[in-house]
PQR file with spaces between the fields and no chain letter, atoms N, CA, C, O and H, PARSE charges and radii, in Angstrom:
ATOM       1  N    MET     1      84.002   76.229   98.982 -0.4000 1.5000
ATOM       2  CA   MET     1      83.012   75.831   97.338 -0.0000 2.0000
ATOM       3  C    MET     1      82.194   77.166   96.927  0.5500 1.7000
ATOM       4  O    MET     1      82.557   77.974   96.072 -0.5500 1.4000
ATOM       5  N    PRO     2      81.322   77.217   97.504 -0.5600 1.5000
ATOM       6  CA   PRO     2      80.189   78.155   97.153  0.2800 2.0000
ATOM       7  C    PRO     2      80.992   79.328   96.232  0.5500 1.7000
ATOM       8  O    PRO     2      80.572   79.574   95.101 -0.5500 1.4000
ATOM       9  N    TYR     3      82.155   80.026   96.770 -0.4000 1.5000
ATOM      10  CA   TYR     3      82.777   81.058   96.510 -0.0000 2.0000
ATOM      11  C    TYR     3      83.542   81.030   94.917  0.5500 1.7000
ATOM      12  O    TYR     3      83.945   81.940   94.193 -0.5500 1.4000
ATOM      13  H    TYR     3      82.497   79.825   97.688  0.4000 1.0000
ATOM      14  N    PHE     4      83.523   79.354   94.749 -0.4000 1.5000
ATOM      15  CA   PHE     4      84.335   78.592   93.484 -0.0000 2.0000
ATOM      16  C    PHE     4      84.009   78.993   92.152  0.5500 1.7000
ATOM      17  O    PHE     4      85.048   79.067   91.496 -0.5500 1.4000
ATOM      18  H    PHE     4      83.196   78.614   95.337  0.4000 1.0000
ATOM      19  N    PRO     5      82.977   79.288   91.467 -0.5600 1.5000
ATOM      20  CA   PRO     5      82.292   79.866   90.105  0.2800 2.0000
ATOM      21  C    PRO     5      82.586   81.349   90.422  0.5500 1.7000
ATOM      22  O    PRO     5      83.163   82.042   89.584 -0.5500 1.4000
ATOM      23  N    VAL     6      82.252   81.780   91.454 -0.4000 1.5000
ATOM      24  CA   VAL     6      82.182   83.404   90.422 -0.0000 2.0000
ATOM      25  C    VAL     6      84.173   83.970   90.760  0.5500 1.7000
ATOM      26  O    VAL     6      84.781   84.901   90.230 -0.5500 1.4000
ATOM      27  H    VAL     6      81.783   81.217   92.134  0.4000 1.0000
ATOM      28  N    HIS     7      84.706   82.895   91.874 -0.4000 1.5000
ATOM      29  CA   HIS     7      85.778   83.577   91.857 -0.0000 2.0000
ATOM      30  C    HIS     7      86.518   83.081   90.173  0.5500 1.7000
ATOM      31  O    HIS     7      86.840   83.983   89.399 -0.5500 1.4000
ATOM      32  H    HIS     7      84.212   82.139   92.305  0.4000 1.0000
ATOM      33  N    LEU     8      86.643   82.138   89.920 -0.4000 1.5000
ATOM      34  CA   LEU     8      87.214   81.367   88.855 -0.0000 2.0000
ATOM      35  C    LEU     8      86.985   82.134   87.478  0.5500 1.7000
ATOM      36  O    LEU     8      87.832   82.187   86.587 -0.5500 1.4000
ATOM      37  H    LEU     8      86.382   81.406   90.548  0.4000 1.0000
ATOM      38  N    LEU     9      85.411   82.866   87.415 -0.4000 1.5000
ATOM      39  CA   LEU     9      85.119   83.906   86.586 -0.0000 2.0000
ATOM      40  C    LEU     9      85.963   84.632   86.212  0.5500 1.7000
ATOM      41  O    LEU     9      86.672   84.718   85.209 -0.5500 1.4000
ATOM      42  H    LEU     9      84.722   82.822   88.139  0.4000 1.0000
ATOM      43  N    GLY    10      85.739   85.544   87.771 -0.4000 1.5000
ATOM      44  CA   GLY    10      86.423   86.937   87.847 -0.0000 2.0000
ATOM      45  C    GLY    10      88.203   86.724   87.370  0.5500 1.7000
ATOM      46  O    GLY    10      88.837   87.345   86.517 -0.5500 1.4000
ATOM      47  H    GLY    10      85.163   85.474   88.586  0.4000 1.0000
ATOM      48  N    THR    11      88.597   85.745   88.179 -0.4000 1.5000
ATOM      49  CA   THR    11      90.047   85.355   88.101 -0.0000 2.0000
ATOM      50  C    THR    11      90.310   85.651   86.649  0.5500 1.7000
ATOM      51  O    THR    11      90.960   86.641   86.312 -0.5500 1.4000
ATOM      52  H    THR    11      88.081   85.242   88.872  0.4000 1.0000
ATOM      53  N    THR    12      89.625   84.485   85.481 -0.4000 1.5000
ATOM      54  CA   THR    12      89.334   84.124   84.288 -0.0000 2.0000
ATOM      55  C    THR    12      89.421   85.877   83.194  0.5500 1.7000
ATOM      56  O    THR    12      89.971   86.231   82.151 -0.5500 1.4000
ATOM      57  H    THR    12      89.097   83.681   85.754  0.4000 1.0000
ATOM      58  N    LEU    13      88.668   86.405   84.069 -0.4000 1.5000
ATOM      59  CA   LEU    13      88.157   87.426   83.192 -0.0000 2.0000
ATOM      60  C    LEU    13      89.018   88.208   83.419  0.5500 1.7000
ATOM      61  O    LEU    13      89.115   88.984   82.469 -0.5500 1.4000
ATOM      62  H    LEU    13      88.221   86.117   84.916  0.4000 1.0000
ATOM      63  N    ASN    14      89.999   88.509   84.518 -0.4000 1.5000
ATOM      64  CA   ASN    14      90.895   89.605   84.346 -0.0000 2.0000
ATOM      65  C    ASN    14      92.314   89.657   83.842  0.5500 1.7000
ATOM      66  O    ASN    14      93.115   90.559   83.597 -0.5500 1.4000
ATOM      67  H    ASN    14      89.920   87.879   85.291  0.4000 1.0000
ATOM      68  N    GLY    15      92.312   87.936   83.765 -0.4000 1.5000
ATOM      69  CA   GLY    15      93.162   87.680   83.318 -0.0000 2.0000
ATOM      70  C    GLY    15      93.826   87.507   81.891  0.5500 1.7000
ATOM      71  O    GLY    15      94.972   87.477   81.442 -0.5500 1.4000
ATOM      72  H    GLY    15      91.661   87.204   83.964  0.4000 1.0000
ATOM      73  N    VAL    16      91.786   87.351   81.122 -0.4000 1.5000
ATOM      74  CA   VAL    16      91.935   87.697   79.671 -0.0000 2.0000
ATOM      75  C    VAL    16      91.968   89.532   79.374  0.5500 1.7000
ATOM      76  O    VAL    16      92.406   90.016   78.329 -0.5500 1.4000
ATOM      77  H    VAL    16      90.855   87.376   81.487  0.4000 1.0000
ATOM      78  N    CYS    17      91.598   90.078   80.142 -0.4000 1.5000
ATOM      79  CA   CYS    17      91.717   91.316   80.416 -0.0000 2.0000
ATOM      80  C    CYS    17      92.914   92.126   80.385  0.5500 1.7000
ATOM      81  O    CYS    17      93.043   93.298   80.030 -0.5500 1.4000
ATOM      82  H    CYS    17      91.243   89.685   80.990  0.4000 1.0000
ATOM      83  N    PHE    18      93.832   91.237   80.850 -0.4000 1.5000
ATOM      84  CA   PHE    18      95.342   92.140   81.412 -0.0000 2.0000
ATOM      85  C    PHE    18      96.280   91.024   80.024  0.5500 1.7000
ATOM      86  O    PHE    18      97.504   91.038   79.897 -0.5500 1.4000
ATOM      87  H    PHE    18      93.727   90.285   81.137  0.4000 1.0000
ATOM      88  N    SER    19      95.722   90.524   79.517 -0.4000 1.5000
ATOM      89  CA   SER    19      96.566   89.493   77.998 -0.0000 2.0000
ATOM      90  C    SER    19      96.436   90.128   77.150  0.5500 1.7000
ATOM      91  O    SER    19      97.362   90.184   76.341 -0.5500 1.4000
ATOM      92  H    SER    19      94.728   90.513   79.621  0.4000 1.0000
ATOM      93  N    PHE    20      95.141   90.965   76.909 -0.4000 1.5000
ATOM      94  CA   PHE    20      95.138   91.980   75.891 -0.0000 2.0000
ATOM      95  C    PHE    20      96.042   93.343   76.268  0.5500 1.7000
ATOM      96  O    PHE    20      96.567   94.202   75.560 -0.5500 1.4000
ATOM      97  H    PHE    20      94.389   90.919   77.566  0.4000 1.0000
ATOM      98  N    LYS    21      95.995   93.195   77.302 -0.4000 1.5000
ATOM      99  CA   LYS    21      97.040   94.849   77.712 -0.0000 2.0000
ATOM     100  C    LYS    21      97.848   94.819   77.317  0.5500 1.7000
ATOM     101  O    LYS    21      98.159   95.849   76.719 -0.5500 1.4000
ATOM     102  H    LYS    21      95.568   92.497   77.878  0.4000 1.0000
ATOM     103  N    VAL    22      99.129   93.350   77.297 -0.4000 1.5000
ATOM     104  CA   VAL    22     100.197   93.441   77.473 -0.0000 2.0000
ATOM     105  C    VAL    22     100.199   92.307   76.152  0.5500 1.7000
ATOM     106  O    VAL    22     101.252   91.674   76.066 -0.5500 1.4000
ATOM     107  H    VAL    22      98.875   92.513   77.782  0.4000 1.0000
ATOM     108  N    ARG    23      99.363   92.049   75.335 -0.4000 1.5000
ATOM     109  CA   ARG    23      99.560   91.514   74.010 -0.0000 2.0000
ATOM     110  C    ARG    23     100.283   90.475   74.189  0.5500 1.7000
ATOM     111  O    ARG    23     101.245   90.179   73.479 -0.5500 1.4000
ATOM     112  H    ARG    23      98.508   92.563   75.405  0.4000 1.0000
ATOM     113  N    ARG    24      99.903   89.875   75.096 -0.4000 1.5000
ATOM     114  CA   ARG    24      99.940   88.303   75.132 -0.0000 2.0000
ATOM     115  C    ARG    24      98.721   87.084   75.127  0.5500 1.7000
ATOM     116  O    ARG    24      99.002   85.897   75.293 -0.5500 1.4000
ATOM     117  H    ARG    24      99.122   90.116   75.673  0.4000 1.0000
ATOM     118  N    ALA    25      97.390   87.561   74.917 -0.4000 1.5000
ATOM     119  CA   ALA    25      96.383   87.104   74.826 -0.0000 2.0000
ATOM     120  C    ALA    25      96.271   85.382   74.385  0.5500 1.7000
ATOM     121  O    ALA    25      95.481   84.577   74.878 -0.5500 1.4000
ATOM     122  H    ALA    25      97.162   88.525   74.782  0.4000 1.0000
ATOM     123  N    VAL    26      97.566   85.034   73.047 -0.4000 1.5000
ATOM     124  CA   VAL    26      97.118   83.718   72.638 -0.0000 2.0000
ATOM     125  C    VAL    26      97.601   83.197   73.657  0.5500 1.7000
ATOM     126  O    VAL    26      96.992   82.280   74.208 -0.5500 1.4000
ATOM     127  H    VAL    26      98.208   85.688   72.647  0.4000 1.0000
ATOM     128  N    SER    27      98.890   83.692   74.177 -0.4000 1.5000
ATOM     129  CA   SER    27      99.508   82.642   75.321 -0.0000 2.0000
ATOM     130  C    SER    27      98.651   82.498   76.672  0.5500 1.7000
ATOM     131  O    SER    27      98.490   81.494   77.365 -0.5500 1.4000
ATOM     132  H    SER    27      99.385   84.437   73.730  0.4000 1.0000
ATOM     133  N    MET    28      98.249   83.544   76.808 -0.4000 1.5000
ATOM     134  CA   MET    28      97.519   83.190   77.764 -0.0000 2.0000
ATOM     135  C    MET    28      95.725   82.638   77.955  0.5500 1.7000
ATOM     136  O    MET    28      95.168   82.239   78.978 -0.5500 1.4000
ATOM     137  H    MET    28      98.380   84.360   76.244  0.4000 1.0000
ATOM     138  N    ILE    29      95.216   82.793   76.695 -0.4000 1.5000
ATOM     139  CA   ILE    29      93.863   81.232   76.212 -0.0000 2.0000
ATOM     140  C    ILE    29      94.503   80.008   75.859  0.5500 1.7000
ATOM     141  O    ILE    29      93.827   78.983   75.940 -0.5500 1.4000
ATOM     142  H    ILE    29      95.668   83.117   75.864  0.4000 1.0000
ATOM     143  N    ARG    30      95.908   79.922   75.412 -0.4000 1.5000
ATOM     144  CA   ARG    30      96.540   78.591   75.561 -0.0000 2.0000
ATOM     145  C    ARG    30      96.360   77.899   77.257  0.5500 1.7000
ATOM     146  O    ARG    30      95.770   76.915   77.703 -0.5500 1.4000
ATOM     147  H    ARG    30      96.457   80.755   75.346  0.4000 1.0000
ATOM     148  N    GLY    31      97.171   78.950   77.841 -0.4000 1.5000
ATOM     149  CA   GLY    31      97.209   78.483   79.671 -0.0000 2.0000
ATOM     150  C    GLY    31      95.434   78.299   79.647  0.5500 1.7000
ATOM     151  O    GLY    31      95.047   77.193   80.025 -0.5500 1.4000
ATOM     152  H    GLY    31      97.650   79.749   77.479  0.4000 1.0000
ATOM     153  N    LEU    32      94.925   78.771   79.451 -0.4000 1.5000
ATOM     154  CA   LEU    32      93.826   79.152   80.020 -0.0000 2.0000
ATOM     155  C    LEU    32      92.911   77.310   79.966  0.5500 1.7000
ATOM     156  O    LEU    32      92.292   76.562   80.722 -0.5500 1.4000
ATOM     157  H    LEU    32      95.239   79.670   79.144  0.4000 1.0000
ATOM     158  N    VAL    33      93.257   77.350   78.945 -0.4000 1.5000
ATOM     159  CA   VAL    33      92.189   75.966   77.930 -0.0000 2.0000
ATOM     160  C    VAL    33      93.025   74.824   78.687  0.5500 1.7000
ATOM     161  O    VAL    33      92.409   73.913   79.240 -0.5500 1.4000
ATOM     162  H    VAL    33      93.760   77.957   78.331  0.4000 1.0000
ATOM     163  N    SER    34      94.595   74.877   78.718 -0.4000 1.5000
ATOM     164  CA   SER    34      95.643   73.646   79.594 -0.0000 2.0000
ATOM     165  C    SER    34      94.880   73.781   80.685  0.5500 1.7000
ATOM     166  O    SER    34      93.877   73.089   80.859 -0.5500 1.4000
ATOM     167  H    SER    34      95.096   75.617   78.270  0.4000 1.0000
ATOM     168  N    GLY    35      95.256   74.620   81.460 -0.4000 1.5000
ATOM     169  CA   GLY    35      94.530   74.486   82.999 -0.0000 2.0000
ATOM     170  C    GLY    35      93.569   74.239   83.035  0.5500 1.7000
ATOM     171  O    GLY    35      93.566   73.424   83.957 -0.5500 1.4000
ATOM     172  H    GLY    35      96.072   75.182   81.319  0.4000 1.0000
ATOM     173  N    TYR    36      91.958   74.370   82.479 -0.4000 1.5000
ATOM     174  CA   TYR    36      90.406   73.836   82.206 -0.0000 2.0000
ATOM     175  C    TYR    36      91.193   72.502   82.491  0.5500 1.7000
ATOM     176  O    TYR    36      91.643   72.060   83.548 -0.5500 1.4000
ATOM     177  H    TYR    36      91.960   75.033   81.729  0.4000 1.0000
ATOM     178  N    LEU    37      91.216   71.977   81.142 -0.4000 1.5000
ATOM     179  CA   LEU    37      91.265   70.476   80.531 -0.0000 2.0000
ATOM     180  C    LEU    37      91.929   69.794   82.004  0.5500 1.7000
ATOM     181  O    LEU    37      91.314   68.888   82.567 -0.5500 1.4000
ATOM     182  H    LEU    37      90.851   72.336   80.283  0.4000 1.0000
ATOM     183  N    THR    38      93.180   70.298   82.537 -0.4000 1.5000
ATOM     184  CA   THR    38      94.260   69.601   83.194 -0.0000 2.0000
ATOM     185  C    THR    38      93.330   69.355   84.706  0.5500 1.7000
ATOM     186  O    THR    38      93.480   68.409   85.480 -0.5500 1.4000
ATOM     187  H    THR    38      93.680   71.034   82.080  0.4000 1.0000
ATOM     188  N    GLY    39      92.379   70.465   84.844 -0.4000 1.5000
ATOM     189  CA   GLY    39      91.366   70.573   86.458 -0.0000 2.0000
ATOM     190  C    GLY    39      90.268   69.639   86.385  0.5500 1.7000
ATOM     191  O    GLY    39      89.965   68.795   87.228 -0.5500 1.4000
ATOM     192  H    GLY    39      92.257   71.233   84.215  0.4000 1.0000
ATOM     193  N    MET    40      89.497   69.972   84.877 -0.4000 1.5000
ATOM     194  CA   MET    40      88.601   68.897   84.635 -0.0000 2.0000
ATOM     195  C    MET    40      89.163   67.122   84.701  0.5500 1.7000
ATOM     196  O    MET    40      88.595   66.090   85.057 -0.5500 1.4000
ATOM     197  H    MET    40      89.743   70.658   84.192  0.4000 1.0000
ATOM     198  N    LEU    41      90.039   67.311   84.361 -0.4000 1.5000
ATOM     199  CA   LEU    41      90.607   65.554   84.271 -0.0000 2.0000
ATOM     200  C    LEU    41      91.204   64.812   85.244  0.5500 1.7000
ATOM     201  O    LEU    41      91.292   63.584   85.250 -0.5500 1.4000
ATOM     202  H    LEU    41      90.501   68.150   84.072  0.4000 1.0000
ATOM     203  N    GLU    42      91.740   65.804   86.322 -0.4000 1.5000
ATOM     204  CA   GLU    42      92.545   64.886   87.144 -0.0000 2.0000
ATOM     205  C    GLU    42      91.707   66.103   88.503  0.5500 1.7000
ATOM     206  O    GLU    42      92.616   66.523   89.219 -0.5500 1.4000
ATOM     207  H    GLU    42      91.668   66.801   86.317  0.4000 1.0000
ATOM     208  N    TRP    43      90.730   66.513   88.816 -0.4000 1.5000
ATOM     209  CA   TRP    43      89.674   66.964   89.644 -0.0000 2.0000
ATOM     210  C    TRP    43      89.802   66.177   91.237  0.5500 1.7000
ATOM     211  O    TRP    43      89.116   65.262   91.691 -0.5500 1.4000
ATOM     212  H    TRP    43      89.991   66.173   88.234  0.4000 1.0000
ATOM     213  N    GLU    44      91.073   67.001   91.922 -0.4000 1.5000
ATOM     214  CA   GLU    44      91.310   66.372   93.129 -0.0000 2.0000
ATOM     215  C    GLU    44      91.661   67.389   94.471  0.5500 1.7000
ATOM     216  O    GLU    44      92.546   67.286   95.320 -0.5500 1.4000
ATOM     217  H    GLU    44      91.630   67.744   91.553  0.4000 1.0000
ATOM     218  N    ARG    45      90.243   68.737   94.235 -0.4000 1.5000
ATOM     219  CA   ARG    45      90.367   69.787   94.939 -0.0000 2.0000
ATOM     220  C    ARG    45      89.951   69.595   96.369  0.5500 1.7000
ATOM     221  O    ARG    45      88.862   69.028   96.460 -0.5500 1.4000
ATOM     222  H    ARG    45      89.523   68.822   93.545  0.4000 1.0000
ATOM     223  N    LYS    46      90.531   69.919   97.539 -0.4000 1.5000
ATOM     224  CA   LYS    46      90.938   70.304   98.813 -0.0000 2.0000
ATOM     225  C    LYS    46      90.686   71.947   99.136  0.5500 1.7000
ATOM     226  O    LYS    46      91.591   72.725   99.437 -0.5500 1.4000
ATOM     227  H    LYS    46      91.415   70.379   97.465  0.4000 1.0000
ATOM     228  N    PRO    47      89.023   72.356   98.986 -0.5600 1.5000
ATOM     229  CA   PRO    47      89.160   73.563   98.794  0.2800 2.0000
ATOM     230  C    PRO    47      88.932   74.035  100.426  0.5500 1.7000
ATOM     231  O    PRO    47      88.147   73.639  101.288 -0.5500 1.4000
ATOM     232  N    VAL    48      89.894   74.970  100.423 -0.4000 1.5000
ATOM     233  CA   VAL    48      90.308   75.649  102.076 -0.0000 2.0000
ATOM     234  C    VAL    48      88.594   75.925  102.716  0.5500 1.7000
ATOM     235  O    VAL    48      87.551   75.799  102.075 -0.5500 1.4000
ATOM     236  H    VAL    48      90.531   75.292   99.723  0.4000 1.0000
ATOM     237  N    SER    49      88.761   76.348  104.232 -0.4000 1.5000
ATOM     238  CA   SER    49      87.170   76.811  104.959 -0.0000 2.0000
ATOM     239  C    SER    49      86.731   77.951  104.300  0.5500 1.7000
ATOM     240  O    SER    49      87.467   78.859  103.912 -0.5500 1.4000
ATOM     241  H    SER    49      89.608   76.450  104.753  0.4000 1.0000
ATOM     242  N    ILE    50      85.749   77.907  104.200 -0.4000 1.5000
ATOM     243  CA   ILE    50      84.707   79.092  103.618 -0.0000 2.0000
ATOM     244  C    ILE    50      85.577   80.809  104.838  0.5500 1.7000
ATOM     245  O    ILE    50      85.974   81.925  104.505 -0.5500 1.4000
ATOM     246  H    ILE    50      85.152   77.170  104.515  0.4000 1.0000
ATOM     247  N    ASP    51      85.501   80.162  106.054 -0.4000 1.5000
ATOM     248  CA   ASP    51      86.427   81.257  106.842 -0.0000 2.0000
ATOM     249  C    ASP    51      87.937   81.877  106.637  0.5500 1.7000
ATOM     250  O    ASP    51      88.466   82.988  106.694 -0.5500 1.4000
ATOM     251  H    ASP    51      85.178   79.255  106.325  0.4000 1.0000
ATOM     252  N    SER    52      88.329   80.504  106.362 -0.4000 1.5000
ATOM     253  CA   SER    52      90.023   81.159  105.499 -0.0000 2.0000
ATOM     254  C    SER    52      89.895   81.889  103.982  0.5500 1.7000
ATOM     255  O    SER    52      90.393   82.955  103.621 -0.5500 1.4000
ATOM     256  H    SER    52      87.900   79.602  106.315  0.4000 1.0000
ATOM     257  N    TYR    53      89.238   81.150  103.382 -0.4000 1.5000
ATOM     258  CA   TYR    53      88.690   82.020  102.224 -0.0000 2.0000
ATOM     259  C    TYR    53      88.112   83.753  102.397  0.5500 1.7000
ATOM     260  O    TYR    53      88.502   84.789  101.859 -0.5500 1.4000
ATOM     261  H    TYR    53      88.834   80.283  103.675  0.4000 1.0000
ATOM     262  N    ARG    54      87.260   83.535  103.183 -0.4000 1.5000
ATOM     263  CA   ARG    54      86.892   85.082  103.548 -0.0000 2.0000
ATOM     264  C    ARG    54      88.140   85.541  104.368  0.5500 1.7000
ATOM     265  O    ARG    54      88.424   86.623  103.854 -0.5500 1.4000
ATOM     266  H    ARG    54      86.943   82.694  103.620  0.4000 1.0000
ATOM     267  N    LEU    55      88.875   85.341  105.188 -0.4000 1.5000
ATOM     268  CA   LEU    55      89.922   86.053  105.632 -0.0000 2.0000
ATOM     269  C    LEU    55      91.403   86.475  104.065  0.5500 1.7000
ATOM     270  O    LEU    55      91.999   87.496  103.722 -0.5500 1.4000
ATOM     271  H    LEU    55      88.645   84.463  105.605  0.4000 1.0000
ATOM     272  N    HIS    56      91.394   85.296  103.676 -0.4000 1.5000
ATOM     273  CA   HIS    56      92.145   86.028  102.286 -0.0000 2.0000
ATOM     274  C    HIS    56      91.803   86.715  101.609  0.5500 1.7000
ATOM     275  O    HIS    56      92.663   87.253  100.912 -0.5500 1.4000
ATOM     276  H    HIS    56      90.909   84.467  103.955  0.4000 1.0000
ATOM     277  N    ARG    57      90.470   87.077  101.421 -0.4000 1.5000
ATOM     278  CA   ARG    57      89.658   87.927  100.043 -0.0000 2.0000
ATOM     279  C    ARG    57      90.110   89.585  100.984  0.5500 1.7000
ATOM     280  O    ARG    57      90.635   90.578  100.480 -0.5500 1.4000
ATOM     281  H    ARG    57      89.771   86.639  101.987  0.4000 1.0000
ATOM     282  N    MET    58      89.630   89.364  102.628 -0.4000 1.5000
ATOM     283  CA   MET    58      89.643   90.821  102.811 -0.0000 2.0000
ATOM     284  C    MET    58      91.172   90.901  103.175  0.5500 1.7000
ATOM     285  O    MET    58      91.694   91.869  102.623 -0.5500 1.4000
ATOM     286  H    MET    58      89.204   88.557  103.037  0.4000 1.0000
ATOM     287  N    LEU    59      91.760   90.401  103.697 -0.4000 1.5000
ATOM     288  CA   LEU    59      93.629   90.226  103.369 -0.0000 2.0000
ATOM     289  C    LEU    59      93.864   91.314  102.329  0.5500 1.7000
ATOM     290  O    LEU    59      94.104   92.516  102.443 -0.5500 1.4000
ATOM     291  H    LEU    59      91.336   89.615  104.146  0.4000 1.0000
ATOM     292  N    LYS    60      93.660   90.188  100.857 -0.4000 1.5000
ATOM     293  CA   LYS    60      93.932   91.161  100.025 -0.0000 2.0000
ATOM     294  C    LYS    60      92.938   92.572   99.455  0.5500 1.7000
ATOM     295  O    LYS    60      93.577   93.456   98.885 -0.5500 1.4000
ATOM     296  H    LYS    60      93.465   89.211  100.764  0.4000 1.0000
ATOM     297  N    LYS    61      91.643   92.743   99.583 -0.4000 1.5000
ATOM     298  CA   LYS    61      90.675   93.845   99.574 -0.0000 2.0000
ATOM     299  C    LYS    61      91.688   95.007  100.914  0.5500 1.7000
ATOM     300  O    LYS    61      92.003   96.086  100.414 -0.5500 1.4000
ATOM     301  H    LYS    61      91.123   92.025  100.046  0.4000 1.0000
ATOM     302  N    ARG    62      91.970   94.893  101.846 -0.4000 1.5000
ATOM     303  CA   ARG    62      92.541   95.619  102.633 -0.0000 2.0000
ATOM     304  C    ARG    62      93.501   95.797  103.305  0.5500 1.7000
ATOM     305  O    ARG    62      93.642   96.509  104.300 -0.5500 1.4000
ATOM     306  H    ARG    62      91.714   94.016  102.253  0.4000 1.0000
ATOM     307  N    GLY    63      94.521   94.854  102.538 -0.4000 1.5000
ATOM     308  CA   GLY    63      95.839   94.944  102.991 -0.0000 2.0000
ATOM     309  C    GLY    63      96.277   94.126  103.966  0.5500 1.7000
ATOM     310  O    GLY    63      95.558   93.324  104.563 -0.5500 1.4000
ATOM     311  H    GLY    63      94.407   94.277  101.730  0.4000 1.0000
ATOM     312  N    PRO    64      97.772   94.345  104.207 -0.5600 1.5000
ATOM     313  CA   PRO    64      98.552   93.867  105.353  0.2800 2.0000
ATOM     314  C    PRO    64      97.829   94.152  106.511  0.5500 1.7000
ATOM     315  O    PRO    64      97.493   95.321  106.704 -0.5500 1.4000
ATOM     316  N    LYS    65      97.415   92.941  107.634 -0.4000 1.5000
ATOM     317  CA   LYS    65      97.144   93.606  109.275 -0.0000 2.0000
ATOM     318  C    LYS    65      97.510   93.224  110.150  0.5500 1.7000
ATOM     319  O    LYS    65      97.608   92.007  110.305 -0.5500 1.4000
ATOM     320  H    LYS    65      97.688   91.991  107.477  0.4000 1.0000
ATOM     321  N    MET    66      97.883   94.147  111.137 -0.4000 1.5000
ATOM     322  CA   MET    66      98.630   93.441  112.879 -0.0000 2.0000
ATOM     323  C    MET    66      97.910   91.993  113.093  0.5500 1.7000
ATOM     324  O    MET    66      96.775   91.719  112.705 -0.5500 1.4000
ATOM     325  H    MET    66      97.803   95.136  111.011  0.4000 1.0000
ATOM     326  N    LEU    67      98.674   91.246  113.691 -0.4000 1.5000
ATOM     327  CA   LEU    67      98.276   89.769  113.775 -0.0000 2.0000
ATOM     328  C    LEU    67      96.986   89.544  114.628  0.5500 1.7000
ATOM     329  O    LEU    67      96.079   88.712  114.647 -0.5500 1.4000
ATOM     330  H    LEU    67      99.596   91.469  114.006  0.4000 1.0000
ATOM     331  N    LYS    68      97.475   91.183  115.643 -0.4000 1.5000
ATOM     332  CA   LYS    68      96.143   91.092  116.608 -0.0000 2.0000
ATOM     333  C    LYS    68      94.289   91.314  115.941  0.5500 1.7000
ATOM     334  O    LYS    68      93.124   91.021  116.210 -0.5500 1.4000
ATOM     335  H    LYS    68      98.212   91.859  115.628  0.4000 1.0000
ATOM     336  N    GLU    69      95.232   92.116  114.827 -0.4000 1.5000
ATOM     337  CA   GLU    69      93.584   92.036  114.289 -0.0000 2.0000
ATOM     338  C    GLU    69      92.769   91.406  113.624  0.5500 1.7000
ATOM     339  O    GLU    69      91.552   91.506  113.470 -0.5500 1.4000
ATOM     340  H    GLU    69      96.179   92.354  114.608  0.4000 1.0000
ATOM     341  N    VAL    70      93.952   90.379  113.026 -0.4000 1.5000
ATOM     342  CA   VAL    70      92.970   89.336  112.732 -0.0000 2.0000
ATOM     343  C    VAL    70      93.125   87.889  113.165  0.5500 1.7000
ATOM     344  O    VAL    70      92.837   86.928  112.451 -0.5500 1.4000
ATOM     345  H    VAL    70      94.941   90.298  113.151  0.4000 1.0000
ATOM     346  N    GLU    71      93.822   87.791  114.951 -0.4000 1.5000
ATOM     347  CA   GLU    71      93.858   86.392  115.596 -0.0000 2.0000
ATOM     348  C    GLU    71      92.237   85.912  115.817  0.5500 1.7000
ATOM     349  O    GLU    71      91.980   84.717  115.957 -0.5500 1.4000
ATOM     350  H    GLU    71      94.056   88.571  115.531  0.4000 1.0000
ATOM     351  N    PRO    72      91.132   86.982  115.837 -0.5600 1.5000
ATOM     352  CA   PRO    72      90.375   86.140  116.270  0.2800 2.0000
ATOM     353  C    PRO    72      89.455   85.786  115.280  0.5500 1.7000
ATOM     354  O    PRO    72      88.490   85.081  115.572 -0.5500 1.4000
ATOM     355  N    ARG    73      89.606   86.118  114.347 -0.4000 1.5000
ATOM     356  CA   ARG    73      88.910   85.089  113.223 -0.0000 2.0000
ATOM     357  C    ARG    73      90.436   83.656  112.807  0.5500 1.7000
ATOM     358  O    ARG    73      90.268   82.629  112.148 -0.5500 1.4000
ATOM     359  H    ARG    73      90.391   86.691  114.110  0.4000 1.0000
ATOM     360  N    LEU    74      91.374   83.990  113.273 -0.4000 1.5000
ATOM     361  CA   LEU    74      91.837   83.015  113.109 -0.0000 2.0000
ATOM     362  C    LEU    74      91.048   81.475  114.090  0.5500 1.7000
ATOM     363  O    LEU    74      90.992   80.398  113.495 -0.5500 1.4000
ATOM     364  H    LEU    74      91.510   84.824  113.808  0.4000 1.0000
ATOM     365  N    GLU    75      90.756   81.534  114.885 -0.4000 1.5000
ATOM     366  CA   GLU    75      90.293   80.999  116.044 -0.0000 2.0000
ATOM     367  C    GLU    75      88.829   80.052  115.227  0.5500 1.7000
ATOM     368  O    GLU    75      88.489   79.042  115.845 -0.5500 1.4000
ATOM     369  H    GLU    75      90.801   82.409  115.368  0.4000 1.0000
ATOM     370  N    SER    76      88.164   80.326  114.134 -0.4000 1.5000
ATOM     371  CA   SER    76      87.135   80.013  113.590 -0.0000 2.0000
ATOM     372  C    SER    76      87.799   78.956  112.615  0.5500 1.7000
ATOM     373  O    SER    76      87.093   78.084  112.109 -0.5500 1.4000
ATOM     374  H    SER    76      88.441   81.146  113.633  0.4000 1.0000
ATOM     375  N    ILE    77      89.194   79.035  112.342 -0.4000 1.5000
ATOM     376  CA   ILE    77      89.281   78.409  111.062 -0.0000 2.0000
ATOM     377  C    ILE    77      90.610   76.907  111.534  0.5500 1.7000
ATOM     378  O    ILE    77      91.726   77.236  111.936 -0.5500 1.4000
ATOM     379  H    ILE    77      89.768   79.744  112.753  0.4000 1.0000
ATOM     380  N    ARG    78      90.310   75.696  111.422 -0.4000 1.5000
ATOM     381  CA   ARG    78      90.219   74.591  111.772 -0.0000 2.0000
ATOM     382  C    ARG    78      91.816   74.424  110.749  0.5500 1.7000
ATOM     383  O    ARG    78      91.820   75.267  109.853 -0.5500 1.4000
ATOM     384  H    ARG    78      89.403   75.429  111.095  0.4000 1.0000
ATOM     385  N    ILE    79      92.834   73.702  110.749 -0.4000 1.5000
ATOM     386  CA   ILE    79      94.015   72.878  109.977 -0.0000 2.0000
ATOM     387  C    ILE    79      93.810   71.201  110.462  0.5500 1.7000
ATOM     388  O    ILE    79      93.767   70.621  111.547 -0.5500 1.4000
ATOM     389  H    ILE    79      92.831   73.016  111.478  0.4000 1.0000
ATOM     390  N    ASP    80      93.714   70.798  109.036 -0.4000 1.5000
ATOM     391  CA   ASP    80      93.867   69.135  109.003 -0.0000 2.0000
ATOM     392  C    ASP    80      95.109   68.636  108.891  0.5500 1.7000
ATOM     393  O    ASP    80      95.284   67.418  108.862 -0.5500 1.4000
ATOM     394  H    ASP    80      93.749   71.269  108.155  0.4000 1.0000
């Protein structure tokens, strides 16, 4: 949860910038408004753990890794 506002803002800004580049800004803004409204009206989030989120971000930034490289980090991630 502590990363949610920053991640949401970054994803939104990146999406809007890209939509102007590909000339789909109106569709993007419509989708954003719809998504934000739905998110506010149907607030049923079940966020992943901070450890899961950090591992996801690391893999996204640095690319795929062998399981043996990330296995130590998986021990701290609990699956319910």
